[in-house]
N, C-alpha and C positions, 0 to 999 in steps of 0.2 A: 579367394572362389566366390559368385556369384551364378546366379540365373541368368543366362545369358538370351532366351526368350523373353526374358519379362522385360530386358532391357530394351531387346529390336521392337517386342510390343509398345514399348514405351516413346520408341523413336518413332514408329510410325504415327503416334500423336506429338511430336515436337516436331515431326516435318510438315504437318499440316498447320501449324501454325505458325509456322519456323519464320515467313516473308510477312504477311501479314499484321502478324500481332507480337510475334516476340522480339524480331529482332528492334522495329523500329522501339519498343521498351528497353534491350538489352544494352542495342548499340552502343551504348557510351563505355563498357568496360574495354572493350576495343578500343574507344579512341581513348580510354584511362589509361592503357598500356602504354599507347601511341606517345600520348604527351610527357607521361615520365623520360618515354625512351628519348626523348627528344630534349629535356629539361634537365636529365639530372647530370650532377657534375660534382662529383664528391670533394674537388677542391676550390669551389666557389667560393670566389671573397666574401660573400653574404649569402652564408648557407641557411640562413632562414628564410632570404627571398627566393633563393633557387628552389627550396622544397615548397613553400610556397605555390609557384611556379610548376613544378613538380606534379604535385598531387591536385589541383586543380581542376580536374575532372573526373577525378574518381566521385563525386557525388556522395551518394547513401554507403557508398561501400567503407567509408573512413569518417561519415556522419550521417546519425541519424538521430530520434528520440530516446534521448537521455544517453546518448555514445559519440563523444565527440575526439574521437585517437588524432585524425588530422590537425584539429583545431590547438591540442594541444603537446603534441610533438612541437608543431612549429613555432608554441611560446617557449617552450623550451628551447627551442634553438634558438631564437633573440635572446635570452637571458644568457645558454652556457654551450655557447654556438660549438665548442672544441668539443665539447665532452659529449653531446649528440653525433657531432660528425663519425667520433671514433665510435659511438654505440652500432650507427648504419655501416663502417666499415668490418667493423666484427660481425653485424649479422650478414652482410653480405661476404663474406670469407668462405668461400665454397670446401676449404682446405679442412674443417673444423664438421661436426657432427650438427646436425639441423638444427636437432629438439634443443642442445647444447646451448646454440647463436639464440634460437626463440629467448629458452628459459634466463640467458645472462642480458637480454634486450631488456626480458619483463623487470628482473629485479634492478638493474639500473635506472628504471623508470621512478621504483621505488625510491631512490635516493632521491634521484634531480626530484621529485614530489615533497618530499620530507623539505630538502631546503627550496624551493622556487615555487611550491605548488600556493603559496598567499591563500591558506584556507582553502583549499580547492581539495573535494571529498574524494577524487583519483583521479588516474593520469591515462585510464583508457588505455594502455597500452598493452594488450592480451594476446593470446595464440590468433584470433582471428585477424586482428589489426596487424600484426606482425606479421601473419602468412600470405597478408593483401601485401605488404610491402616487399617481400620476398617474390613473391608473384609480379609485382610492378616492375622489378629489378630483372630476373630471370625468366619471364615469362612460357620458357620453351620447356621449364623445367618444372613448376610451381602452380600449387593451387589455392584459392582462396578455403580457408578452415575457417565451417561454422556448426558447431556440434551437431544443434537441433538439427538442422539443413541433412547435416552426412548422415547420421542414425537415420533420418525418414528414407533418405535414398538405399540405405541399409539394407531397413525392413521390403521396402518397397521392392528389390532387385533378390531379396531375399540371401544374400552373401554370407560368411563365416566369418567377416571381420565382425570383431565386435569394440564399442565404445560406450566406455563407461564415466556418467561426471568424475570430475579430478584426475582420472587417469592420464592425464595432460601429454607426457613423454608415448604412452603405448598408441593413446587416442590418435595422437600427429603420424605417427610411424606407419600406424594401421591405415589411415587415411589415406596418406600419400601411395601406400603402394593399390588402396581399392581403387583409388582413381585411374592410377596407371594403367588397371585392368579395364577402366571402363575406356582411357582414352585409347589404348590399343585396340578394342574394337571399335569405335568408331571412326577411325585410319580406315579400317577395310571398307564402310561405306561411302562409296564412290557419290550416290548420289546428294549425300551429307553436305559430303567436300564439295561438292559444286555449288550444291545454296550457299553455301558459307560464303565460295567466291565470288557466287553472283553480287552478294551485298556487301562484299568488304570495298570500303572505298580509301581514298586516298588521306583522311585522316583516321584512320582503324590501322593498328597492327595485325601482319596480315595470318599470324596465328598459324606460322607449317608445321608446329607440331601439336595444334588442335588442344593448346592445354584450355586455353578460355572457352575455345565449344563446349570442353567438357565437363569446366563449372558451370555453363549456361544448362547443359542438360541436368546435374545435377538440382542446380535452382528450380527447372520447369518439372522435375520429378517431384520434390519436393513440395512445392508451392502450389503445383495446377494438375499435376497429375489427378484421374478421377475425385477433382474436386469444382465446386463451382467457381466459377473466377468472377472479380470486380470489374475487369477490362472487359472494352466492348470486344463481341465476337461478329461474326458476319451476319449471325441471325439476330441479335438484339442492336436495339438502341441503346445507348451511356451516356450518361450515367444515371440511373435508375435510384439511387438514394440522396441525389442532389439538385437543386433548384437556387434559384436568384430572388428568387420568392418578390420579382416584379408581375404587377398586372398588366391586364393589356393599357389599362388609364397610364401606370406608370411609364411605359414602352413608348405610347404616344408622346409624354411631356417630354422625353429624354428624343426621342427622334426629330424634336421642333427645335433643341438647343442644339445650336450650330457648334460649338464647341466641345460637344460631347458627339455628335454624329458630324464629323466634317465632309465634304465633299467625299470625301475617296471611300468612306465609313458608307455613304448613303447608292452610291456606284456600287460595292458591294452587297449590299442590301437587294436593292432592284436585281443584280444579275442572277443571284439564287433565286428570288422572287419570280423570276421569268424563267429560269429553268427547270424551275417546278418545284421548288421551295426546299430542294436538296440535290446537294452537287460536292464532287471532290474538289481541291485550289485547283487540279490539273483539267477538270474539265471547264472550269472555269476560265481558266486561262486561256485554253483553247479555243472556245463561243465567243469569248468577249473581246478577249485581250490581254495584255497586261501579264506578270511574271506569277507562278503560282507565290511565291516571296509578296508578293501585293496583298494578295485574297489571308495570306496564313497569318505576317504579322501584321497587316491591316488589321483582322479580326480581334489579335489579342492586343492590339494597342487600344484597340475599341473599346474592349472587355474593360482593359486597365481605367480607363476613362468613366466607364459607368461607373465600378466599383469606389476610384473615388468620389464620387457625385454622392451616392447613392448609400453606399459602407454596407451594401447587399452581401452575403455571406459568400463567399469563393472554393472550390475544391482544395482539400487537404493534401496535396500532391509534392511529391520531391521532384517530379518532371515538371520542369515549369510550360513545359511544348504543350500537354497538357490539363494546364493548371486555368490556364483562362480563357479559351473557347468554350465551353458549357456553359456561360455566361449567358453565350449569343443563341446555341445550339446544341442539341442533342448530337450524337456521332454513332458509327460503328465501325468495323473494319470493313473495308472494300474485298470484292471476291478476290481469288488470285488472275483474275483475268480485264482488273481495273486498276489506272495507277493511284496511284499517293497511299496514305495513311488511313486515312477517314473521309466515310460520306459526312457530309454534316446537313441535318436538317435545322432547319429556323425554330425557334419554341413555338408553342401554338401561339402564347401571349405576345409576342414579337412577331410572329407572322398577321396576326388579327390588326395589330395595331399598324403594323404596314399598309394593310388596306385601308386605311383610316385617312391616311396622308398624302398630296399631292406628290407624285416623284415623275411627272412628268416635264420633269426640267432637267431632271438626272443624267447624265450620259449613260446608254445601256451599254457602248459599243468603249472604247477606248481609241482617245485622243493618241495615233499611233507617231504622231509627229516627235520628232528627238527635243527632249530639251536640252540647256545650258543651265552648266550648275560653274559654284566654288566651292572647291576641297581645300581646307587647309591643314596640314599637319604641322598644329602649334608647335612650338618651341616648347611650353610648360608642358606638356606631356606624352610628348614623343622624342625622344633623343636623335644625336646627329646618326648614331649607331642605326640605329630603328631607322630615322629615315632614308638612310641610303640603302639599307635593307631593302625597305620596300621599295622604292625606285629600281632597284635591281631585276626584283621579282613582277616589276610593272604591275602592282596594287594599291590600291588607296583605301586607308584603313580609316575608322570612323568609330567613337563607343555607340552602342543602340540606346545607352541614356542620354546621350549629348539633349541635351533640354532645345526648344523651342527658342527663336527670337523673335523679338516685339510681341508684333499682336498674332503673330501664327497660330493658330490651333492644333499645328500638325509640330511633333518635336522633330529635328534634325535627325535625330536617330532615326525616329520611324522613316523619315524622307529617304536616308541611306539606304535602309532597310525593306520599304515595299516600295514607296514611289519611282526610286530611281529604276530606269529600265536599259536591256540590251539597247545601243545604238544611240545613245544619251552622249553628248561631250560636256566635257569640262577643263577646268584649268585647272592646275596644282600650284600653290603656293604654299612656301615652307615660311610661317612667319609675315612680312610683308615681301619676301621676295619670291615673283612669279617664275616659278621652274618650265612648266609643261601645258603643253595640249594635248587631252586624249578622247578617247572615244572607247566608251563602257564595250565590253566585248562578250557578257556574259549577264544573263539574269542569276545566277546561282552567287548567294552571299555566304562568305564562310567564315568559322571561326578565325581569326590571324593567331597564328604556331606562336608568335614573336610576344605578344601582349595577352594574349587569351584574355579571361576576367571579363567577357561583354564586349571587347573589340571584334569588330567583324571586318573583312576585307569583301573588294571587289575585285576583279582583273578588268585591264583595259590594254589597248593600243596605240603607243604613242603616234602623236601626226605630226608634232614637229614641236622643239624644246624652244624653250625662251629666248627671242634676242636680246632682253635686258633683265639681269638678275639684281639688279639694285631695287632699294627700298621704294616699294611704291608712295606714289606722293599726290597723286591725282584726287579726282570729286570722290569724296564717298558715297557707297550704298550698302545696301546689308551686304549687295554680292562682291564687294571690293574687298583688297586683300586688307584694307587699313579699315574694315569691319571688323570688329570679335569676333566671327562668326564661323562656323567648322563646316557645313555642308547646306547649301540655301542654292536654292533653284532661280534663275532669273526670271523675273515675269514676262509674259510674253511682250507686255505693252514699254519695256524695257530692253529688245534685245538690240533696235537698234545702238542705244549708249551702251549696250556690251560690246559690240562693235566698234565702237569710237573708242571707248576706256581701254578694253585688251586686247580686242582681234586684232586688229589695225598696226598698233601702237607696238605690242610685245611678239605675235606670230605673224605678222604680214599676211594678215589672209582676212578675208571677208566670209560672213554670213552663208552668201548665195556659193562660195565655195565649197564651203564646208556642206552644205547638202544639196551639191550636185548632183550625187548619185544616193541621195534619199529615196526611198522608196515607200515612204509611207502614204503618200496619195495614190497609192495602188488601188486595185478593184483584185480580188480571186475568183476564179469560175471555176463549175466541175460541169465541161459540156459534154453530154450522152448521145453518141452516135450509130449509126444501125450497119455495123461491118460490110454488109450485101449492099449497101449504096454508098459507105464510103467509108476505107480502110483508113486508119490514122496510122495502124502498124506500119504499113507498105509505103506509105507517103516519105519522101525523101524528106532529109532535113534541109529547110530553107525554103519548103514550097509555100505556096499561101494557098489555101482554100476556101474559098465563099459558101455563106452557110447564107440561105434564104430566110427573113424572117415572117415568111408566110407558107401555109403549106398547103398541097396540091390544090386544093378546094380552096383557095385564095382566103382563108381564115390565119387569124393570127396567130402564131404561136404561143402555147403554154406558157404563162409568167412572161407575157410581152414585156414587161418594163425591163427586166434585166437586160433581152439585146438591145434595148436604148440605153442603158445603164452602163452599158458595156466601153469601156476606152481604149484608143490605141496606150497598147503598152502595161494590159493588165494582163496576169499571167493567170494559163485555164490547167487543169488537169485534164487528159484526154481522156476519156472511158469509151469502150466499145459494147452494146450489149448483146443480148443474144444474140449469136452462141457462143460467142467469146467470154463477155461479161467480164473484164478486168481490164485496169487501169497500162494503156499502151503506150501511152506519149504525155510529155509536157509542149502547150502550144503557146503563144502569144497573140495577143490582138494587133493585129496588123494595122487594123485600119476600123475605125467605129461606123456602125451603121450608116448607110446613105438613104432609108426610106425602103429598102426592096433588101439588103444582103448587109452580112456581116463579115469581115474576112480575119481569118485565121492562120499564123505563120505555126507552122513546126517547130519546135527547139532543140525536142530532145527526143529518140525513141526508148522503147526501156527492153532492153533484153530480156531482161526477167519482171514481166509484167505481175501485177498486184491483181490478187483475185478478187471477187466483189463481196466472198466469204469473209476474208480479212478483214475488209473493210469493214463489214456489218459486224463483227465480233469487237471492236474496239468502241467500248463506251463512250471514250472521249470524241466521238463520232458522232453519236447518237441524236444530236439535235441537227446534224446535218439538213438544209433543206431537203440535200436529194433524198434524202430517206424519208423523208415528210409527203413528200407527192409521189402518186402513182403514174404519172407520167409528164411529160416534159424532157427540153433538151438543153437549155443552159439554167444551170443552178446556181445561187451564192453560195460563195464559201468567205470563211472570217480568216484573216491572216493566221490563224492559229491554227484553223483546221487545215489550211493550207500548208501552212511548216509541218503537221504533223504528217501528212499525207507524204511529204516531201521524203522526211524521217524515214517513214517508211521506205519508200522508195530506194534511198539511199543505202538502204540495209543491203539491197541485195544489185541495186545499179550504181555504183561511186561515181560522185560528179568526175570530170576530166581531171588531170593532174593540172592541167597547163602548163608542165615545162614541156619545152622542146625533145624532142625526138633524136639521137644518136645519127647522124647520116651513113649509109652503109650503100658501098657502093661494088661494081666488078672486083675491081680491084682487092676490094675488102674478102669478097667472096673466093677468089682466085687464093688469095694468100692463107684463108682457113681450111677450104676444101681443095683435095688434092687433084684438079681437073681442068685438064688442058683451054686455054682461053677460046679454042674451035668447038671446043665442046659443049663449054656453058652457052656461047651465043646460040648453037642451035638448042639445045633445050629450052634457053628461059625463050627464043622464036614459036618452039613449039608449043609451050604452054600458053603464051598470050594468046597465039589463034587457037588451039583446039579448047581452052579453056582447063582441062583434064588430062592429068598423064600420071603414069604411073614408074616410079624409079624403083624399079626391080634388079639384083642382085646376089650375090652369095653373101653369107656373112660378114661384116668387118669392114663393107666395100666405104660407108660411112652415110647409108640412106637418110637415116635419118636424121643426122648431122646435117646433111647437106638438102633436106627438106627446106627446113627452115632459116637457112641463110637463103636459098633461091629465093623466098619469099620475100626478104630483108631486101636482096638486092634488087629484086622487081619495084619495090613500095620504093626503093630509096632511102631508108628511114628502119631503124628498128623501135618498131612497133608491135610489140606485142597483144595488143587491145587488137589488132584487126587478123589476128593469128588465132586458129580453135585449132587443135588436136585431139584425136579419138583413137580408140585402138579397139578393131574387132574382132570379135570372139566367136564361138559354134552357138550361143544363146543370144547376140546380139539381135535385136527386131527392128522392124519398121516403130514399132511404138517407144523403142527408145531414142532412136534416130531421128524421127519426126513428130509421130505425135500419135497417143493412144490412152485409152482410158485407164486409170489406176484408183486401186481402192482407198478411199478414204473412211472416215469415219461414219459416214451414213450413207455410204452407199458407193457409189466411182464417180470419177472427176476427171471428164477429157483433162488432160496435162501436155506440153509440148516439149519435144527433144529439141537435145542437141544442135540440130540440123536446122533445126524450124528457127530457131532462136536467132542462130547466128544470120539467116539469109534474111531477118528480119533488121537485124542489126546490118546487114552489108547496105540493105535498104535506103535505110536513113542516108547514107553518104554514096551514095552514085557515081559521086567524081574518086572517089576510091578502092583501091585494089584490097579485096579481103583474101584471105586464102588457110580453108580447110585441109588438116593434114589428116589422113586419117594410114596409119599404122598397121601391119598386117593384115592387108585390106582382104584378102583370099579366105582368111581362116573365116569368114563369116557369109553368110546365105544373103549374097549381092542382091538375089531378086528379091527376096525376101524383106532384104534391110529396105531396098532404093523404092521399090513399087511404082506408083507413077512419076517417080522422080527420072526413071529409064530414060525419058522423053525430055524433061523440064533441063535436066544436065545439058545437053546437047549444045554446041555453041549456035548453032542457028535457032534453037527456040529458047534463047536466053530473054529475060524480062517477057515472054509469053506465058498469059497464065490458061491455067486449069484447074478445073474442080475438084477439091480434097473430099474425099468419101467420109472421112471422120468428122467435120465440122460444115461442110458444105458451102465452103468459101474458095474463092478463089487464090492462087498461090503463084508466083512464079520465084524463078530462081534468077537475082541479080548478075546481070551483064560484065560485070567486075570482079564475080566471086571465081575464083578457081580454086579447083581440087586436085591434091597434090595424096597419089596414095604408095604405100611402098608394101613391097613382097621380096620375101625369099625365096628364090630361086631353087635354094640347094636341101628345101625339106621335101622329103620326099611324101612324107603324110599327108600332105595336102595335096588337093584338083587344084589345076589350073584354073584362073579366073575364069567366069559366066562371060560363053560366047554373046550373049545378047548385050552386055554389059560392055565388054570387049572394044566395041567398034567404037564406044563414048568416051574412050580411052588413049591417049597415047601412049607407049611403053618407051621408055629409056631404059635404058643397060648400062648401071651402073659398075664401073670394072676398077680391081685394083689400082692405084695410083702412085706405083712404086717408081716412074717413069715422068710424072708429072714436075714442072719446074718447082713447085711450092715442095713436095715430097724430097727432091731432091734437097733445096733450101735446107729445110728439116732438117734430113739426114747429115748435110756436110757440118750442121750447127755442133753436131755429135763430138765430128774428130774424132769417132772411135772405129777402129778397124775390125773388131770384133762384130760389132752391128754391122759394119760394110758389106762383111763377109756372110754374115748371116742373112742379111737381105739379100744378097746374091743366089743365096740359095731355096729361099723364098720363091724368088722369079723363076727359076729353073724351077722348082716342084708347081710353082704354076702352069707352067708350060707342057706338062707332063700332064696334068688333072684335066687341060683343055683340048689335049690329045687323045682323051682318054673315053671310047665311046659310051661307057655307062655313066660318063658322068659330064665333061666339056663345062666350057667359061664358065658357067652360073656358079661352077663348085668351086672356084678357084678362092687362093686365102686373102681376105680383105688389108688392106694398108692400115687401120684404124687400131689392130692388136698392136700396134708397136707404136701409137703417139700418146702422147700427154700422160707420158710416165716423170714423176715427180725426180724421181731418181733412177738415172739412166746407167745401171750398175749391172755387171755378168750375170748374177743375180735373178735382177728384172729379168734379161732378157733368154735366162734358165726358164722361169716361171712361165714364162708367153708358151715356152716352145713345150713344156712340160703339161701344160693345164689349159692348153687352148688347143695349138697344132694339134699336137697327136691326138689328143680325143676324136678331134675332128677327120682326120685320117685313118682312125682305127674305123668310124664310122663309115667313111667312103670304102675303104677296102677290107670290111669285115673277111670276106671271103678270099685273100689275098695275101696271109701273112709277110710271105718274102718280102712282098714290094714295100708292105708297112715296113718291115721290120729294114729294110735297106733305106726308106727318110729319115728313119730314127737314128740308125747310126748315122747316117750324113748330117742330120739338122746337129745330134750330141758332137760331133767333129769337130764344127766351127767352135767349141770353146776347149778342145785338147790343147 
């Protein structure tokens, strides 16, 4: 037992730090488990090599100061493979007591040390290491045992478990029981589970039983809870106890050394300086281009070169990622609303030195034009099996420490990790054999799971395979197959030679053909428009709008140069100012300025616009030109800013799939909906003419089923993107349907409802039919819900604008937007539909379809006499219901009760009668028990 309130208090602090500080530092635990699970093979021919791979990501868990259990057990495995294999087989035998297994592993390690220790003082195979092996093998059952940590956790949580030095068996058994109790509490914490799930990636073990999370919580409690931390927090710059001891003069000398500060290094420095001297890698990537890894890996590589050159001190950290960048920067954990792990700030001495050097010729913005690369999977370090696996997964693999070639100041590994970018082209060779031409499809660089140990991979898309895989024997360049190179970029000055030597002869393609869809030359813009003058949201897709370069007074618009720089094809984010204050569209510059006007074509309208407040909250966009100007219309966006905004848009407005929709015809409708052809023709004609229709009828006549298929049949295809469905209820309001003020953190904000958004969506495609389906339409207060729409939904008023009360903007209902309502006529508790709204709709009676051709075919497919008899009795029942003055045809039994049965047995038919039909009849004839009894006997008699 332990004090659960103290655990909850500890978890409050843990959650505060989890995303920003705890997870970045401790993620490797989940990755270590995944690595072990992927590589463990107790029957491996080379057990030591397998064990090396399996333990390769354990880091300080099995290697720390004066403690080397992983290294030692691997050494033993190299000398006595079968003995070590047998030790692990016994350790992982779940049929034996856990401590007996731990103790046996420890004792056998003593024996190995005596025979093969070669003078070593100890084998390091103690309870901590052995329990770590158990956790790696069975991560859903075991934990890492560390006595000092466990005692600290026990004291903090006031547990009644005791842990005594030397009492190994009791300690381990108590430890597992104690941590199981903690784990049970964590499993009840949905917030914590969601936080973990949000961070787990493909490189991590998913931790379904939260055992690794329990280990980490214990580590946090013992190490950080109520203690001063040496790691960076969101409030302080870190490290405070380390400096590279380089003066301003030292930095100036280094900055002028081209072997240390390469072109890409100077670009990183200039961009951080331009950003204000501090930024995250994500912010730099969005503002200036390149990938986040360009700044991360590039900074680490630069720091290594500085250390090698100056022998300056470095951080003594187990984590290689945070070992190098402190040479250049101090950092702190980002706030919860910022991307990245750390904000970097230039060291004061480096920042001052940068002010002394000329950076005017250094590129501030990245060149987005694709590069051409040679990638080699060499026979000397990549086996045939590995090479085949890489090609199957479509990844190229290079070691991060691959050295530079020739006089290059940048290593091939650094080029692969940092310089190569999404959109670059490469050809892949195996030895001297050219295999394929591909394009990098992501900026992500991940550790290669097959080789690990410093090998990294990038994913790609195959463009074409080589026409000739025989050994290359042509002219020799650094980037040709007959040069011993791994990852080499083709210089811009040699791209024509690359085409002549590689592209044409091996892939029958030219540079021009490869680059025909290249968008690196485009510019990106943010267009701010007044919706009371020009509403982008209601502008149809494909329509072109001109925009004057001069205002009404004849003066140039603000930032006039932007209007001159915008070229045809440039992409534009469309933003409507007050009162809308939302991104509502994506546009394209259709024609550049002609001296008087510039022209924009609407490419896409947003069903879910992006609020200004959402944009403003993104630290990645804080340097947007729009935010730095108080007035203006057309503002520059960097490619990164544009892509970031597009990503925000796509979260709520997925891009069209591009897949064709399934054709849907009248024949399909009649096959699925049990209605005569004549009734369908009349129904479709009324809908097209009136625009608004209500399908009314008894329960079970298939109103909802028919409504969607009616929409399909009018569209001629199954396109669910052009159908919206809503169900009215007594509390449904205009604010839900159209727009209204909703509470937000700092007050109230105007929010648009489902019908408003759907109308905007339909307005974007005036040549297509859209359908808004309302179930239970008579359950809502129609006048209250529709408001001024009572006029706008009429067929004669479609596309005619009216001013809305809430935002003062004009609005219209598109001509080809149809409204289909459904109404249950058998529900006595509901009033009939509002008379003011009644004339805006046509009413269509949906009747039981037992006599339709479709249902008759369906019935005949059963070849079941009992079913046929039951249907005849139901038809007789419907006649009596229709003739009943208190009921009428609106209360008849619908055919859908007898459709879509997976197993058409007599038992199913009885269930329909007993649980669907008879309860309805008892409500119809609640005061006519004899009539109810008679029909109960008739229907049950079908099964006699």
